[in-house]
C-alpha positions in Angstrom: 9.7 80.2 -110.3 7.0 82.5 -108.8 4.7 81.2 -106.2 1.7 83.5 -105.6 -1.5 83.2 -103.2 -4.2 85.6 -104.6 -7.0 86.5 -102.4 -7.5 83.6 -100.3 -10.6 83.2 -98.1 -11.4 80.1 -95.5 -13.8 79.8 -93.0 -14.3 76.8 -90.7 -18.0 77.0 -89.8 -18.8 80.3 -88.9 -15.5 81.5 -88.2 -13.8 83.1 -91.1 -10.1 82.5 -90.7 -8.5 84.1 -93.7 -9.9 87.4 -95.3 -8.1 87.7 -98.7 -4.6 86.6 -98.2 -2.2 87.5 -100.8 1.5 87.3 -101.1 4.2 86.3 -103.9 7.5 84.5 -103.4 10.1 83.6 -105.8 12.9 81.0 -106.5 16.1 81.7 -105.0 14.8 83.6 -102.4 13.4 83.3 -98.8 9.8 84.8 -97.7 8.8 85.3 -94.3 5.2 84.8 -93.1 4.7 86.2 -89.7 1.9 86.9 -87.4 0.9 85.9 -83.6 -0.8 82.8 -82.9 -4.2 82.4 -84.5 -3.4 85.1 -87.1 -3.9 82.6 -90.0 -0.4 81.3 -90.7 -1.1 77.4 -90.2 -4.2 77.7 -92.3 -2.3 79.6 -95.1 0.2 76.9 -95.2 -2.3 74.0 -95.2 -4.0 75.6 -98.3 -0.7 76.3 -100.0 0.1 72.7 -99.5 -3.4 71.2 -100.7 -4.1 69.8 -97.4 -7.6 71.4 -97.9 -8.8 74.0 -100.3 -9.7 77.5 -99.9 -13.4 78.7 -100.2 -12.3 81.5 -102.7 -8.9 82.6 -104.0 -6.3 80.9 -106.0 -2.8 79.3 -105.6 -0.4 79.7 -108.7 2.8 79.1 -110.1 4.2 81.6 -112.8 0.5 82.8 -113.0 -1.1 79.4 -113.6 -3.1 77.3 -111.3 -0.3 75.2 -109.2 -0.4 71.5 -110.3 0.6 69.6 -107.3 1.5 66.4 -109.4 4.3 68.5 -110.8 5.3 70.6 -107.7 7.4 68.9 -104.9 6.9 70.6 -101.5 8.9 70.0 -98.5 7.5 70.8 -95.0 9.1 71.0 -91.6 6.1 71.3 -89.3 6.2 73.3 -85.8 4.5 70.2 -84.4 6.9 67.4 -85.2 5.4 64.1 -86.8 7.8 61.3 -86.7 7.6 57.8 -85.3 9.5 57.3 -81.8 9.8 53.8 -81.7 10.9 53.4 -85.6 14.4 53.1 -86.8 15.6 56.4 -88.4 16.6 55.0 -91.8 13.7 53.2 -92.1 11.1 56.1 -91.5 13.2 58.4 -93.9 13.1 56.0 -96.7 9.6 55.6 -96.1 8.8 59.4 -96.3 10.9 59.4 -99.2 8.4 56.9 -100.8 5.6 58.8 -100.0 7.0 61.6 -101.8 7.1 59.2 -104.8 10.8 58.3 -104.7 11.8 54.4 -105.3 13.0 52.9 -102.0 16.8 52.8 -103.2 16.6 56.2 -104.2 15.1 57.4 -101.0 17.8 55.3 -98.9 20.4 57.3 -100.8 19.1 60.7 -100.2 18.6 59.9 -96.6 22.2 58.8 -96.2 23.2 61.9 -98.0 21.4 64.2 -95.9 22.4 62.2 -92.5 26.1 62.8 -93.5 25.3 66.4 -94.2 23.8 67.1 -90.9 26.2 64.9 -88.9 23.9 62.1 -87.8 25.3 59.4 -89.8 26.1 57.4 -86.4 22.3 57.6 -85.6 21.0 55.8 -88.7 20.0 52.7 -87.3 18.8 53.9 -84.1 15.2 54.6 -82.8 14.2 58.2 -82.9 13.3 58.3 -79.2 17.0 57.7 -78.1 18.0 61.1 -79.7 18.3 64.7 -78.3 15.4 67.0 -79.3 17.6 69.0 -81.5 19.0 65.8 -83.2 15.2 64.6 -83.8 14.7 68.1 -85.2 17.4 67.5 -87.7 15.7 64.0 -88.6 12.6 65.9 -89.1 14.3 68.4 -91.3 15.8 65.7 -93.6 12.0 64.4 -94.3 11.4 67.9 -95.5 14.7 68.2 -98.0 15.4 64.4 -98.9 13.1 64.5 -102.1 14.5 67.6 -103.5 11.5 69.8 -103.1 11.0 73.0 -105.3 9.3 74.8 -102.4 10.5 74.4 -98.8 8.3 75.6 -95.9 9.9 75.8 -92.5 7.6 76.4 -89.7 9.6 77.5 -86.4 12.9 75.3 -87.9 15.3 76.9 -85.1 13.0 75.8 -82.3 15.0 73.6 -79.7 18.3 74.0 -81.6 21.4 74.6 -79.5 23.7 77.4 -81.3 25.9 75.0 -83.3 23.1 73.0 -84.8 21.1 76.4 -85.6 24.7 77.6 -87.2 24.5 74.0 -89.3 20.9 74.6 -90.1 21.5 78.2 -91.1 24.1 76.8 -93.5 21.6 74.3 -95.2 18.8 77.1 -95.7 21.3 79.2 -97.6 22.4 76.2 -99.8 18.9 75.4 -100.4 18.3 79.1 -101.4 21.3 79.2 -103.6 19.8 76.2 -105.4 16.7 78.3 -106.4 14.3 76.9 -104.2 11.6 78.9 -102.7 12.0 78.9 -99.3 9.0 79.9 -97.0 9.7 80.7 -93.0 7.0 81.1 -90.5 8.5 81.9 -87.2 8.6 84.2 -84.2 12.2 84.5 -84.1 12.8 87.9 -85.9 16.5 87.7 -86.2 16.6 84.8 -88.4 13.8 86.1 -90.7 15.9 89.4 -91.1 18.9 87.2 -91.9 17.3 85.1 -94.5 14.3 86.7 -95.7 13.9 89.2 -98.7 9.9 89.6 -98.2 7.7 89.3 -95.9 3.9 89.1 -95.1 2.6 90.0 -91.5 -0.7 88.5 -90.8 -3.3 89.8 -88.4 -6.7 88.5 -87.9 -7.0 86.6 -91.3 -5.6 89.5 -93.4 -2.3 90.7 -94.4 -1.5 93.6 -92.4 1.7 94.4 -94.4 3.4 92.7 -97.2 6.6 93.4 -99.5 10.1 93.7 -99.5 12.0 94.2 -95.8 14.1 97.0 -96.9 11.5 99.0 -98.7 9.0 98.6 -95.6 11.8 99.9 -93.5 12.5 102.7 -95.8 9.0 103.7 -96.1 8.8 103.8 -92.1 7.8 107.1 -91.0 11.2 108.6 -89.7 9.7 110.7 -87.0 11.9 109.1 -84.0 15.5 109.8 -82.9 18.0 107.7 -80.7 20.3 109.5 -78.3 22.9 108.3 -76.2 24.3 110.6 -73.6 25.4 110.8 -70.1 22.7 113.4 -69.7 19.9 111.0 -70.4 18.3 111.6 -67.3 18.4 115.4 -67.8 17.1 115.2 -71.3 14.2 112.7 -70.1 13.0 115.4 -67.6 13.4 118.2 -70.1 11.6 116.5 -72.8 8.9 114.6 -70.7 6.5 112.1 -72.4 7.9 112.4 -75.9 11.3 110.7 -74.5 11.1 107.0 -73.5 14.2 105.2 -72.1 15.4 101.8 -74.3 16.8 98.7 -72.6 20.0 99.3 -73.7 20.3 102.8 -72.2 19.5 104.8 -75.1 16.7 107.3 -75.3 14.0 107.0 -78.0 12.4 110.4 -78.9 9.0 110.8 -80.4 9.0 113.9 -82.7 5.5 115.7 -83.7 6.6 115.3 -87.2 9.0 114.1 -89.2 10.4 117.3 -90.6 11.5 118.2 -87.4 14.4 115.9 -87.2 17.1 118.6 -87.9 15.7 121.1 -85.9 15.5 118.7 -82.8 19.0 117.2 -83.6 20.4 120.7 -83.4 18.6 121.7 -80.2 19.9 118.4 -78.5 23.4 118.9 -79.6 23.5 122.4 -78.5 21.8 121.8 -75.0 23.4 118.7 -74.0 26.6 116.6 -74.3 25.7 113.7 -76.7 27.7 110.7 -77.5 25.4 109.7 -80.4 22.1 111.0 -82.0 20.6 109.5 -85.0 17.4 109.0 -86.8 15.6 105.6 -85.5 15.4 102.8 -87.8 12.9 100.0 -87.1 13.9 96.4 -86.8 11.7 93.8 -87.9 10.4 93.2 -84.4 9.6 96.7 -84.4 7.6 96.4 -87.3 6.0 93.0 -86.2 4.8 94.4 -82.9 3.3 97.5 -84.8 1.3 95.4 -87.5 0.8 92.2 -85.2 -0.1 93.8 -82.2 -3.7 94.4 -80.5 -4.2 98.0 -82.1 -3.6 96.4 -85.5 -6.0 93.5 -84.9 -8.8 96.2 -83.5 -8.1 98.0 -86.6 -8.6 94.9 -89.1 -11.9 93.7 -87.5 
Protein backbone atom coordinates (compact mmCIF):
# COMPACT_ATOMS: atom_id res chain seq x y z
CA UNK A 1 0.00 0.00 0.00
CA UNK A 2 1.27 3.42 -0.93
CA UNK A 3 -0.03 6.58 0.72
CA UNK A 4 0.48 9.80 -1.24
CA UNK A 5 -0.21 13.41 -0.39
CA UNK A 6 -0.01 15.41 -3.61
CA UNK A 7 0.22 19.19 -3.85
CA UNK A 8 -1.76 19.90 -0.67
CA UNK A 9 -2.78 23.52 0.00
CA UNK A 10 -4.56 24.80 3.09
CA UNK A 11 -5.37 28.27 4.36
CA UNK A 12 -7.14 29.49 7.47
CA UNK A 13 -8.57 32.88 6.67
CA UNK A 14 -5.78 34.89 5.05
CA UNK A 15 -3.02 32.70 6.49
CA UNK A 16 -1.71 30.13 4.02
CA UNK A 17 -0.49 27.23 6.16
CA UNK A 18 0.32 24.60 3.50
CA UNK A 19 1.70 25.62 0.12
CA UNK A 20 1.79 22.52 -2.03
CA UNK A 21 2.96 19.72 0.30
CA UNK A 22 3.75 16.41 -1.43
CA UNK A 23 5.20 13.14 -0.13
CA UNK A 24 4.64 9.38 -0.25
CA UNK A 25 4.87 6.62 2.37
CA UNK A 26 4.76 2.85 1.84
CA UNK A 27 3.60 -0.23 3.74
CA UNK A 28 6.23 -1.87 5.91
CA UNK A 29 8.21 1.33 6.23
CA UNK A 30 8.29 4.31 8.56
CA UNK A 31 8.12 7.88 7.28
CA UNK A 32 9.36 10.88 9.26
CA UNK A 33 7.40 14.14 9.00
CA UNK A 34 9.70 16.79 10.44
CA UNK A 35 9.68 20.52 10.95
CA UNK A 36 9.80 23.26 13.53
CA UNK A 37 6.68 24.32 15.41
CA UNK A 38 4.39 26.10 12.98
CA UNK A 39 5.89 24.46 9.88
CA UNK A 40 2.60 22.74 8.96
CA UNK A 41 2.99 19.23 10.42
CA UNK A 42 -0.22 19.21 12.47
CA UNK A 43 -2.30 20.62 9.62
CA UNK A 44 -0.86 18.00 7.27
CA UNK A 45 -1.73 15.21 9.72
CA UNK A 46 -5.28 16.51 10.20
CA UNK A 47 -5.85 16.61 6.44
CA UNK A 48 -4.45 13.08 6.15
CA UNK A 49 -6.90 11.95 8.86
CA UNK A 50 -9.81 13.80 7.22
CA UNK A 51 -10.35 16.02 10.25
CA UNK A 52 -10.81 18.75 7.66
CA UNK A 53 -10.25 18.91 3.94
CA UNK A 54 -7.50 20.51 1.90
CA UNK A 55 -8.23 23.59 -0.21
CA UNK A 56 -6.47 21.85 -3.10
CA UNK A 57 -4.52 18.66 -3.69
CA UNK A 58 -5.28 15.01 -3.01
CA UNK A 59 -4.67 12.25 -0.48
CA UNK A 60 -4.55 8.87 -2.25
CA UNK A 61 -3.90 5.18 -1.63
CA UNK A 62 -2.24 3.31 -4.49
CA UNK A 63 -3.09 6.12 -6.87
CA UNK A 64 -6.79 6.34 -5.99
CA UNK A 65 -8.49 8.93 -3.71
CA UNK A 66 -8.47 7.58 -0.17
CA UNK A 67 -11.74 6.02 1.03
CA UNK A 68 -11.85 6.65 4.77
CA UNK A 69 -14.59 4.03 5.15
CA UNK A 70 -12.11 1.33 4.11
CA UNK A 71 -8.87 2.59 5.69
CA UNK A 72 -8.21 2.33 9.42
CA UNK A 73 -5.98 5.04 10.86
CA UNK A 74 -4.47 4.99 14.34
CA UNK A 75 -3.34 8.29 15.84
CA UNK A 76 -1.20 9.01 18.88
CA UNK A 77 -1.49 12.79 19.37
CA UNK A 78 1.20 14.93 20.94
CA UNK A 79 -1.43 16.43 23.23
CA UNK A 80 -3.02 13.51 25.05
CA UNK A 81 -6.80 13.21 24.94
CA UNK A 82 -8.05 10.60 27.40
CA UNK A 83 -10.45 10.86 30.33
CA UNK A 84 -8.56 11.12 33.63
CA UNK A 85 -11.46 10.05 35.90
CA UNK A 86 -12.64 7.09 33.84
CA UNK A 87 -11.65 3.44 34.30
CA UNK A 88 -8.95 2.50 31.81
CA UNK A 89 -10.59 -0.62 30.34
CA UNK A 90 -13.88 1.23 29.86
CA UNK A 91 -12.38 4.03 27.85
CA UNK A 92 -10.14 1.72 25.83
CA UNK A 93 -13.25 -0.27 24.88
CA UNK A 94 -15.06 2.99 24.10
CA UNK A 95 -12.32 4.16 21.72
CA UNK A 96 -12.32 0.74 20.06
CA UNK A 97 -16.06 1.04 19.48
CA UNK A 98 -15.56 4.49 17.96
CA UNK A 99 -13.33 2.75 15.40
CA UNK A 100 -16.12 0.31 14.51
CA UNK A 101 -15.26 -2.58 16.82
CA UNK A 102 -17.91 -4.48 18.76
CA UNK A 103 -17.68 -4.12 22.53
CA UNK A 104 -16.42 -7.66 23.16
CA UNK A 105 -13.88 -7.37 20.36
CA UNK A 106 -12.69 -3.99 21.67
CA UNK A 107 -12.22 -5.33 25.23
CA UNK A 108 -10.27 -8.34 23.91
CA UNK A 109 -7.97 -6.10 21.86
CA UNK A 110 -7.48 -3.73 24.81
CA UNK A 111 -6.53 -6.64 27.08
CA UNK A 112 -4.01 -7.89 24.52
CA UNK A 113 -2.29 -4.51 24.42
CA UNK A 114 -2.45 -4.01 28.17
CA UNK A 115 -0.56 -7.31 28.51
CA UNK A 116 1.84 -6.44 25.70
CA UNK A 117 2.77 -3.15 27.35
CA UNK A 118 2.91 -4.51 30.91
CA UNK A 119 -0.18 -2.57 31.96
CA UNK A 120 -2.68 -5.35 32.84
CA UNK A 121 -2.50 -4.59 36.58
CA UNK A 122 -3.86 -1.10 35.84
CA UNK A 123 -6.84 -2.38 33.81
CA UNK A 124 -9.51 -1.30 36.29
CA UNK A 125 -7.82 1.83 37.61
CA UNK A 126 -8.61 5.44 36.77
CA UNK A 127 -6.25 7.04 34.31
CA UNK A 128 -5.24 9.84 36.70
CA UNK A 129 -3.73 7.29 39.10
CA UNK A 130 -1.02 6.42 36.54
CA UNK A 131 2.33 8.05 35.92
CA UNK A 132 2.79 10.22 32.84
CA UNK A 133 4.71 7.47 31.07
CA UNK A 134 2.01 4.86 31.77
CA UNK A 135 -0.70 7.27 30.62
CA UNK A 136 1.29 7.57 27.41
CA UNK A 137 1.15 3.79 26.97
CA UNK A 138 -2.63 3.80 27.47
CA UNK A 139 -2.92 6.50 24.82
CA UNK A 140 -0.80 4.34 22.51
CA UNK A 141 -3.24 1.46 22.95
CA UNK A 142 -6.08 3.65 21.65
CA UNK A 143 -4.00 4.15 18.48
CA UNK A 144 -3.24 0.47 17.93
CA UNK A 145 -6.04 -1.68 19.37
CA UNK A 146 -8.26 -1.46 16.25
CA UNK A 147 -5.42 -2.79 14.06
CA UNK A 148 -4.98 0.27 11.83
CA UNK A 149 -3.31 0.10 8.42
CA UNK A 150 -1.84 3.58 8.90
CA UNK A 151 -0.28 4.49 12.26
CA UNK A 152 0.47 8.16 12.99
CA UNK A 153 2.72 8.80 16.00
CA UNK A 154 3.16 12.42 17.07
CA UNK A 155 6.08 12.74 19.55
CA UNK A 156 5.55 9.13 20.72
CA UNK A 157 8.59 8.99 23.02
CA UNK A 158 7.80 12.18 24.93
CA UNK A 159 7.76 11.56 28.68
CA UNK A 160 8.95 7.95 28.49
CA UNK A 161 11.79 6.65 30.63
CA UNK A 162 14.51 4.56 28.88
CA UNK A 163 12.85 1.22 29.72
CA UNK A 164 9.45 2.25 28.37
CA UNK A 165 11.10 3.91 25.38
CA UNK A 166 12.73 0.57 24.51
CA UNK A 167 9.36 -1.16 24.86
CA UNK A 168 7.75 1.35 22.52
CA UNK A 169 10.64 0.88 20.06
CA UNK A 170 9.87 -2.84 19.96
CA UNK A 171 6.17 -2.17 19.38
CA UNK A 172 6.91 0.26 16.54
CA UNK A 173 9.23 -2.27 14.87
CA UNK A 174 6.51 -4.92 15.15
CA UNK A 175 3.95 -2.63 13.51
CA UNK A 176 6.35 -1.88 10.65
CA UNK A 177 7.07 -5.62 10.26
CA UNK A 178 3.31 -6.25 9.96
CA UNK A 179 3.27 -4.12 6.83
CA UNK A 180 1.72 -1.02 8.36
CA UNK A 181 2.47 2.49 7.17
CA UNK A 182 3.99 4.23 10.19
CA UNK A 183 4.21 8.01 10.12
CA UNK A 184 6.41 9.70 12.72
CA UNK A 185 6.30 13.33 13.71
CA UNK A 186 9.04 14.11 16.21
CA UNK A 187 11.84 16.46 17.18
CA UNK A 188 13.91 13.53 18.49
CA UNK A 189 16.14 12.90 15.48
CA UNK A 190 17.74 9.76 16.90
CA UNK A 191 14.40 7.93 16.76
CA UNK A 192 13.64 9.21 13.26
CA UNK A 193 17.03 7.98 12.05
CA UNK A 194 16.50 4.61 13.71
CA UNK A 195 13.06 3.90 12.27
CA UNK A 196 12.48 5.92 9.14
CA UNK A 197 13.53 5.16 5.57
CA UNK A 198 12.08 8.37 4.16
CA UNK A 199 11.52 11.87 5.53
CA UNK A 200 9.99 15.18 4.61
CA UNK A 201 11.20 18.34 6.34
CA UNK A 202 8.53 21.02 6.32
CA UNK A 203 9.41 24.68 6.43
CA UNK A 204 6.92 27.52 6.26
CA UNK A 205 4.25 25.34 4.67
CA UNK A 206 6.43 23.71 2.03
CA UNK A 207 8.47 20.51 1.86
CA UNK A 208 12.01 21.90 1.99
CA UNK A 209 13.35 18.41 1.25
CA UNK A 210 11.72 14.98 0.84
CA UNK A 211 13.10 11.56 0.05
CA UNK A 212 15.15 8.59 1.21
CA UNK A 213 17.35 9.48 4.20
CA UNK A 214 20.40 7.65 2.85
CA UNK A 215 20.10 9.31 -0.56
CA UNK A 216 19.72 12.71 1.08
CA UNK A 217 22.92 12.10 3.02
CA UNK A 218 24.77 10.81 -0.07
CA UNK A 219 23.75 13.91 -2.01
CA UNK A 220 24.90 16.22 0.77
CA UNK A 221 27.78 18.41 -0.42
CA UNK A 222 30.97 16.71 0.76
CA UNK A 223 32.94 19.88 1.38
CA UNK A 224 33.82 19.49 5.07
CA UNK A 225 36.44 17.48 6.93
CA UNK A 226 36.47 16.26 10.51
CA UNK A 227 39.81 16.16 12.32
CA UNK A 228 40.81 14.81 15.71
CA UNK A 229 44.28 15.76 16.87
CA UNK A 230 46.33 16.75 19.90
CA UNK A 231 47.36 19.73 17.76
CA UNK A 232 43.79 21.03 17.53
CA UNK A 233 44.60 24.48 18.90
CA UNK A 234 47.45 24.94 16.41
CA UNK A 235 45.30 23.76 13.51
CA UNK A 236 42.56 26.22 14.47
CA UNK A 237 45.08 29.04 14.68
CA UNK A 238 46.63 28.18 11.30
CA UNK A 239 43.36 27.67 9.38
CA UNK A 240 41.39 30.54 10.90
CA UNK A 241 37.66 30.98 10.31
CA UNK A 242 37.24 27.90 8.13
CA UNK A 243 38.02 25.69 11.14
CA UNK A 244 35.38 25.32 13.86
CA UNK A 245 35.49 23.27 17.08
CA UNK A 246 32.82 20.63 17.70
CA UNK A 247 31.39 19.76 21.10
CA UNK A 248 33.26 16.45 21.26
CA UNK A 249 36.67 18.07 20.78
CA UNK A 250 36.92 17.40 17.05
CA UNK A 251 37.45 20.11 14.46
CA UNK A 252 35.16 20.78 11.51
CA UNK A 253 37.00 22.23 8.53
CA UNK A 254 35.00 23.96 5.79
CA UNK A 255 36.60 23.62 2.35
CA UNK A 256 36.27 26.18 -0.43
CA UNK A 257 35.14 23.36 -2.75
CA UNK A 258 34.39 19.65 -2.47
CA UNK A 259 37.23 18.69 -4.84
CA UNK A 260 39.78 20.07 -2.36
CA UNK A 261 39.29 17.14 0.04
CA UNK A 262 42.29 15.06 -0.95
CA UNK A 263 44.70 18.00 -1.11
CA UNK A 264 43.62 19.28 2.33
CA UNK A 265 43.85 15.79 3.85
CA UNK A 266 47.38 15.36 2.56
CA UNK A 267 48.37 18.84 3.76
CA UNK A 268 47.00 18.28 7.26
CA UNK A 269 48.53 14.80 7.56
CA UNK A 270 51.91 16.19 6.54
CA UNK A 271 51.87 19.20 8.87
CA UNK A 272 50.25 17.85 12.03
CA UNK A 273 50.07 14.74 14.18
CA UNK A 274 46.51 13.54 13.45
CA UNK A 275 44.56 10.89 15.32
CA UNK A 276 41.77 10.88 12.73
CA UNK A 277 40.72 12.68 9.58
CA UNK A 278 37.58 11.95 7.56
CA UNK A 279 34.98 13.50 5.30
CA UNK A 280 32.11 14.96 7.31
CA UNK A 281 28.93 12.85 7.10
CA UNK A 282 25.88 14.85 8.20
CA UNK A 283 23.53 13.52 10.85
CA UNK A 284 19.79 13.92 10.40
CA UNK A 285 20.00 16.69 12.99
CA UNK A 286 22.50 18.55 10.77
CA UNK A 287 20.18 18.20 7.79
CA UNK A 288 17.17 19.28 9.85
CA UNK A 289 18.95 22.42 11.06
CA UNK A 290 19.92 23.30 7.48
CA UNK A 291 16.48 22.82 5.93
CA UNK A 292 14.25 23.85 8.85
CA UNK A 293 16.33 26.74 10.18
CA UNK A 294 15.74 30.46 9.81
CA UNK A 295 17.70 30.74 6.53
CA UNK A 296 15.59 28.05 4.90
CA UNK A 297 12.45 29.72 6.20
CA UNK A 298 13.47 33.07 4.76
CA UNK A 299 14.27 31.44 1.40
CA UNK A 300 10.83 29.82 1.31
CA UNK A 301 8.94 33.08 1.86
